[in-house]
C-alpha positions as CSV (number, residue, x, y, z in Angstrom):
1,M,0.0,0.0,0.0
2,N,1.4,3.4,-0.9
3,M,1.8,5.6,2.2
4,M,3.1,8.6,0.4
5,P,-0.3,10.4,-0.2
6,K,-1.2,9.9,3.6
7,F,2.3,11.2,4.6
8,K,1.9,14.3,2.3
9,N,-1.5,15.1,3.8
10,K,-0.2,14.8,7.4
11,L,2.8,17.0,6.5
12,K,0.5,19.7,5.0
13,V,-1.6,19.7,8.2
14,V,1.5,20.0,10.4
15,L,3.0,22.8,8.4
16,V,-0.2,24.9,8.1
17,T,-0.8,24.5,11.8
18,A,2.7,25.6,12.6
19,I,2.3,28.7,10.4
20,L,-1.0,29.6,12.1
21,C,0.5,29.2,15.5
22,I,3.0,31.9,14.8
23,G,0.1,34.3,14.3
24,V,-1.4,33.3,17.6
25,V,1.8,33.4,19.7
26,G,3.2,36.8,20.5
27,K,2.4,39.8,18.4
28,A,2.9,38.4,14.9
29,Q,1.9,40.4,11.9
30,F,0.3,39.0,8.8
31,K,1.5,40.3,5.5
32,L,0.5,39.7,1.9
33,M,3.1,39.4,-0.9
34,A,3.0,39.6,-4.7
35,T,6.1,39.4,-6.8
36,Q,7.1,39.1,-10.4
37,S,10.3,37.3,-11.1
38,L,12.8,36.5,-13.8
39,E,13.1,32.7,-13.9
40,I,16.4,31.3,-15.4
41,P,16.6,27.6,-16.1
42,I,19.9,25.9,-15.1
43,T,21.1,22.3,-15.7
44,P,24.4,20.5,-14.7
45,E,25.0,19.8,-18.4
46,G,25.0,23.5,-19.2
47,N,22.1,23.6,-21.8
48,P,18.7,23.4,-20.2
49,G,16.8,23.4,-23.5
50,Y,14.5,26.2,-22.3
51,K,14.7,30.0,-22.3
52,P,14.3,32.3,-19.3
53,T,10.8,33.7,-18.6
54,L,8.8,35.9,-16.3
55,G,6.9,34.4,-13.4
56,I,4.5,35.5,-10.7
57,K,4.2,34.5,-7.0
58,V,1.6,35.4,-4.4
59,G,1.5,34.4,-0.7
60,G,1.0,35.4,2.8
61,F,3.2,35.2,5.9
62,Y,3.5,36.0,9.5
63,E,6.4,38.1,10.8
64,W,7.3,37.9,14.5
65,K,10.4,39.6,15.8
66,K,13.4,38.2,13.8
67,I,11.6,35.4,11.9
68,S,8.9,35.1,9.3
69,L,7.0,32.0,8.0
70,G,4.4,31.7,5.3
71,L,3.0,30.0,2.2
72,S,3.3,31.0,-1.4
73,V,2.1,29.8,-4.8
74,G,3.7,30.7,-8.1
75,Y,3.4,30.2,-11.9
76,H,5.8,30.4,-14.8
77,S,6.2,28.7,-18.2
78,F,9.6,28.2,-19.8
79,P,9.5,28.3,-23.7
80,P,11.8,25.8,-25.5
81,N,15.0,27.0,-27.2
82,E,13.7,25.3,-30.3
83,K,10.1,24.5,-31.0
84,T,10.9,21.9,-33.6
85,S,14.0,19.9,-34.7
86,K,14.5,17.2,-37.3
87,G,16.2,13.8,-37.0
88,K,16.7,10.5,-38.8
89,G,16.7,7.0,-37.5
90,L,14.8,5.5,-34.6
91,T,16.5,2.4,-33.0
92,L,13.6,1.2,-30.9
93,F,10.2,2.9,-30.7
94,R,6.5,2.5,-30.3
95,L,3.8,4.7,-31.7
96,D,0.7,6.0,-29.8
97,S,-1.3,3.3,-31.6
98,D,1.1,0.5,-30.2
99,L,0.0,0.8,-26.6
100,K,-1.4,-2.7,-26.6
101,S,1.5,-4.2,-28.4
102,S,4.6,-5.6,-26.7
103,K,6.7,-5.3,-29.9
104,N,9.2,-2.6,-30.6
105,R,9.5,-1.0,-34.0
106,S,12.9,-0.1,-35.6
107,C,13.5,2.1,-38.5
108,S,17.1,3.4,-39.2
109,S,16.1,5.4,-42.3
110,C,12.9,7.1,-40.9
111,E,13.0,10.9,-40.9
112,Y,11.1,12.6,-38.2
113,T,10.3,15.9,-36.6
114,E,10.4,16.6,-32.9
115,E,7.9,19.2,-31.4
116,F,8.8,20.7,-28.0
117,G,6.1,22.4,-25.8
118,N,6.5,24.8,-23.0
119,L,7.5,23.6,-19.5
120,T,5.0,24.9,-17.1
121,V,6.0,25.1,-13.4
122,I,3.7,25.7,-10.4
123,P,5.8,26.1,-7.2
124,I,3.9,25.5,-3.9
125,L,6.3,26.6,-1.1
126,I,6.7,27.2,2.6
127,E,8.8,30.2,3.0
128,G,11.0,31.0,6.1
129,N,13.2,34.0,6.7
130,L,15.6,35.0,9.5
131,Y,16.2,38.8,9.8
132,F,19.7,39.9,10.7
133,V,19.1,43.6,9.9
134,K,15.8,45.5,10.8
135,T,15.7,49.3,10.7
136,D,12.8,51.8,10.2
137,K,13.4,51.6,6.5
138,I,15.3,48.4,5.6
139,K,15.0,44.8,6.5
140,L,17.7,42.2,5.4
141,S,17.1,38.5,5.8
142,M,18.3,35.0,4.8
143,G,15.8,32.2,4.2
144,L,14.8,28.9,2.8
145,N,11.8,27.9,0.7
146,L,10.7,24.3,1.0
147,G,8.0,22.5,-0.9
148,V,7.1,21.1,-4.3
149,R,7.1,22.2,-8.0
150,I,4.5,20.7,-10.3
151,Y,6.0,20.3,-13.8
152,S,3.9,20.0,-16.9
153,F,5.4,19.4,-20.3
154,S,4.7,18.0,-23.8
155,H,6.8,16.5,-26.6
156,V,5.8,15.0,-30.0
157,I,7.7,13.0,-32.5
158,R,6.1,12.8,-36.0
159,L,7.5,10.5,-38.7
160,K,7.8,12.1,-42.1
161,D,6.3,9.1,-44.0
162,P,3.4,6.8,-43.0
163,V,4.3,3.4,-41.4
164,E,2.6,0.0,-41.1
165,K,-0.4,-0.1,-38.8
166,N,0.6,-3.4,-37.3
167,Y,4.4,-3.7,-37.2
168,N,6.0,-7.1,-37.8
169,S,9.5,-7.6,-39.2
170,N,8.4,-10.8,-40.9
171,S,5.1,-9.6,-42.3
172,P,4.6,-8.8,-46.0
173,A,5.0,-5.2,-47.1
174,Q,1.4,-4.8,-48.1
175,Q,-0.3,-3.4,-45.0
176,D,-2.5,-0.5,-43.9
177,M,-0.4,2.6,-43.4
178,I,-0.9,5.2,-40.6
179,E,0.8,8.4,-39.5
180,G,3.6,7.7,-37.0
181,V,3.2,9.8,-33.9
182,I,4.8,9.4,-30.4
183,T,3.3,11.7,-27.9
184,T,4.3,12.7,-24.4
185,N,2.0,14.7,-22.1
186,K,3.3,14.7,-18.5
187,T,2.6,16.2,-15.2
188,D,4.9,15.3,-12.3
189,T,5.8,16.6,-8.8
190,R,9.3,17.3,-7.5
191,F,10.7,18.3,-4.2
192,N,12.1,21.9,-4.0
193,V,14.7,23.5,-1.8
194,S,15.5,27.2,-2.4
195,P,18.1,29.1,-0.4
196,K,17.5,32.8,-0.7
197,I,18.3,36.3,0.5
198,A,15.7,39.1,0.8
199,I,15.8,42.8,1.0
200,E,12.7,44.8,2.1
201,Y,12.5,48.6,1.7
202,L,9.6,50.2,3.6
203,L,7.8,52.8,1.5
204,T,5.0,53.5,4.0
205,D,3.8,52.0,7.2
206,K,1.9,49.4,5.3
207,I,3.6,49.0,1.9
208,S,7.2,47.7,1.3
209,L,9.2,47.0,-1.9
210,Y,10.6,43.5,-1.8
211,F,13.6,42.0,-3.7
212,E,14.4,38.3,-3.5
213,P,17.1,36.4,-5.4
214,A,17.0,32.6,-4.9
215,I,18.5,29.4,-6.2
216,N,15.8,26.7,-6.8
217,L,17.3,23.1,-6.3
218,V,14.8,20.5,-7.6
219,K,15.0,16.8,-7.4
220,K,14.0,14.3,-10.2
221,E,10.3,13.6,-10.6
222,L,8.8,11.8,-7.6
223,N,6.4,9.5,-9.4
224,L,9.1,7.7,-11.4
225,S,8.0,4.6,-13.3
226,E,10.2,2.3,-15.4
227,D,12.4,4.4,-17.6
228,P,12.6,3.1,-21.1
229,F,15.7,5.2,-21.7
230,S,17.8,3.6,-19.0
231,S,18.4,0.0,-20.3
232,N,21.5,-1.0,-22.2
233,N,22.3,2.6,-23.3
234,I,19.9,2.1,-26.2
235,V,17.6,5.1,-26.9
236,K,14.0,4.1,-26.9
237,F,11.1,6.3,-27.8
238,Y,7.8,5.4,-26.3
239,P,4.5,7.3,-25.6
240,N,5.2,9.3,-22.5
241,S,8.8,8.3,-22.4
242,Y,10.2,11.8,-22.9
243,T,11.3,13.3,-19.6
244,I,12.9,16.4,-18.3
245,D,15.7,15.3,-16.0
246,Q,17.2,17.5,-13.2
247,L,16.4,21.1,-14.0
248,F,17.4,23.9,-11.5
249,S,16.6,27.5,-11.8
250,A,17.5,30.9,-10.5
251,S,14.9,33.4,-9.5
252,L,15.2,37.2,-9.3
253,G,11.9,38.5,-7.8
254,V,10.7,42.0,-7.3
255,G,7.3,42.7,-5.6
256,I,5.2,44.4,-3.0
257,I,4.5,43.4,0.6
258,Y,1.3,44.7,2.2
259,T,0.9,44.7,6.0
260,L,-2.6,43.9,7.3
261,G,-3.5,45.8,10.5
262,Y,-0.9,48.1,12.0
263,S,2.8,47.8,11.2
264,A,5.2,47.1,14.0
265,K,6.4,50.7,14.0
266,V,2.8,52.1,14.3
267,T,2.0,49.4,16.9
268,Q,5.0,50.5,19.0
269,R,4.0,54.1,18.7
270,K,0.5,53.5,19.7
271,E,1.6,51.4,22.7
272,A,4.0,54.3,23.7
273,E,1.2,56.8,23.4
274,K,-1.1,54.6,25.5
275,K,1.5,54.3,28.2
276,Q,2.0,58.1,28.2
277,I,-1.8,58.6,28.5
278,E,-2.1,56.2,31.3
279,S,0.9,57.7,33.1
280,G,-0.7,61.1,32.7
281,K,-3.9,59.8,34.3
282,I,-2.1,58.4,37.3
283,E,-0.2,61.7,37.8
284,W,-3.6,63.6,37.5
285,I,-5.2,61.3,40.1
286,E,-2.3,61.6,42.5
287,N,-2.4,65.4,42.3
């Protein structure tokens, strides 16, 4: 029995409860955040195959003394470097119409076109920051974002010429011919860890300008099944066999933070004014 979904649900409950507790304990402030970011794909091989793009992120967090903790959700879509490319020769492959067949096709002379779709990414993150500088105008912090990134991507191989509907190397040449298509449409979930630094500049008591550079370290897909590319170093092309391996990214985010209720500065001022009023009343009673 797969315990991963139950574990994920329990983890979500624990994390959300922890975030809410920060708002209950002490005098934590709840803030809303909206940022736009430049997302730059990075791979260990050097060529990620996708272009940088703009992304968005929204979230909310509690700030209490020198720490903050919150949740965020983002969205961005990397366009491919090349939307199409041409090739020749497929060692082992199966078409979309071969799903019920256990036989591999082979065609060393077949010409084909590859079509690459966008890589859509939805990060769902728990964000934590530790402030090491807090003044009336500037806040500097270091932090860590933990969570998952949902990847969605597509890939299509189209053979230039029609191929036999029912492939059999021993069968006669006269067969029904069909268009040769190998399609991948995938959505998978990957763990994410993002070390970051953050700079917050207070424009007013409620509104701040926010700058956050981060490196997003992403593991391989979590729901891995048997990989048709991994055996005997022979490249195989099957429906849904195309995959995006380890893809990191760098984020440069700029946005706005809005404080709900009174800011810490205003709260402190109101508390000081309240103490002065109470002190004045005591002096008046004594006199």
